C-alpha positions in Angstrom: -18.3 4.2 -5.8 -21.5 3.4 -7.7 -23.2 6.6 -6.2 -20.3 8.8 -7.2 -20.3 7.3 -10.8 -24.0 8.1 -11.1 -23.4 11.5 -9.8 -20.5 12.3 -12.0 -22.1 10.7 -15.2 -25.3 12.4 -14.4 -23.8 15.8 -15.4 -22.9 17.1 -11.9 -20.0 19.3 -11.5 -18.7 19.1 -7.9 -14.9 18.8 -8.3 -14.5 17.0 -5.0 -16.7 14.2 -6.2 -14.6 13.8 -9.3 -11.5 13.6 -7.3 -13.0 11.2 -4.8 -14.2 8.9 -7.6 -10.8 9.2 -9.3 -9.1 8.0 -6.1 -11.5 5.1 -5.5 -11.2 3.9 -9.1 -7.4 4.1 -8.8 -7.4 2.2 -5.6 -9.6 -0.4 -7.4 -7.1 -0.9 -10.1 -9.1 1.0 -12.8 -6.5 3.6 -13.8 -7.9 4.3 -17.2 -11.4 5.0 -15.9 -9.9 7.2 -13.1 -7.9 9.1 -15.7 -11.0 9.6 -17.8 -12.9 11.1 -14.8 -10.0 13.3 -14.0 -9.6 14.4 -17.6 -13.3 15.5 -17.4 -12.6 17.4 -14.3 -10.0 19.5 -16.2 -12.9 21.1 -18.1 -14.8 21.8 -14.9 -12.1 22.9 -12.6 -8.7 23.3 -14.3 -6.9 25.0 -11.5 -6.8 22.0 -9.0 -3.1 21.5 -8.5 -3.5 18.0 -6.9 -5.9 16.8 -9.6 -3.4 17.7 -12.3 -0.6 15.7 -10.4 -2.8 12.7 -9.9 -3.9 12.6 -13.5 -0.4 13.0 -14.8 0.8 10.2 -12.5 -2.2 8.0 -13.7 -1.3 8.6 -17.3 2.4 7.6 -16.7 1.3 4.5 -14.8 -0.9 3.5 -17.7 2.0 4.1 -20.2 0.2 7.0 -21.8 3.1 9.5 -22.0 1.3 11.7 -24.5 -1.6 12.0 -22.1 0.7 12.9 -19.3 2.4 15.5 -21.5 -0.9 16.9 -22.7 -2.3 17.2 -19.2 0.8 18.5 -17.5 2.8 20.6 -19.9 0.6 23.8 -19.7 0.1 23.6 -16.0 3.6 22.7 -14.9 5.2 25.4 -17.1 3.3 28.1 -15.2 4.7 26.9 -11.8 8.1 25.8 -13.2 10.3 27.5 -10.6 8.6 26.2 -7.6 7.9 22.6 -8.5 11.0 20.6 -9.4 9.2 17.3 -8.7 6.5 18.1 -11.1 8.9 19.2 -13.8 10.8 16.0 -13.3 7.6 14.0 -13.8 7.0 16.0 -17.1 10.5 15.2 -18.1 9.9 11.5 -17.4 6.7 11.6 -19.6 8.8 13.2 -22.4 11.5 10.5 -21.9 8.9 7.7 -22.1 7.5 9.3 -25.3 11.0 9.2 -26.9 11.3 13.0 -26.8 14.8 13.1 -25.1 15.6 16.7 -26.0 12.5 17.9 -24.4 13.1 15.7 -21.4 16.5 17.1 -21.0 15.2 20.7 -21.3 12.7 20.1 -18.5 15.4 18.4 -16.3 17.6 21.5 -16.7 14.7 23.7 -15.5 14.1 21.4 -12.5 17.8 21.4 -11.6 18.1 25.2 -11.9 15.2 25.5 -9.4 16.6 22.8 -7.1 20.2 21.8 -8.0 20.3 18.9 -5.4 16.9 17.4 -6.4 18.0 13.7 -6.7 15.2 12.4 -8.9 16.0 15.0 -11.5 19.7 14.3 -11.3 19.1 10.6 -11.7 16.7 10.8 -14.6 19.3 13.2 -16.3 22.1 10.7 -15.8 19.8 7.9 -17.2 19.0 10.1 -20.2 22.6 10.9 -20.9 23.5 7.2 -20.6 21.1 6.3 -23.3 22.4 8.9 -25.8 
């Protein structure tokens, strides 16, 4: 992990090294540091689907709904029809950020793409119960 940190902080730009360091930091319980590394990777290689998912999940785990929304919204909107799980995660981020209307909109998109997707159904029910 120390070698990867020196590599990444030394200005190197290999996306796989960033992802590997992010995973190691996450496994070590350093979610905020892992998220910072993956956030930097957004500027180097913004098209890595798995990296976006990992960063969004990290931000949610850290309670940073705004960070999850910022990271995920643009990416997830481009692949909306094929990724109900990711849309549901974005909806969960909006929900945690007290943006219930946006959360509901995203859940509708998720359920239009996959009407039987249980996590989206469950979150929508939870959202409606709170209103």
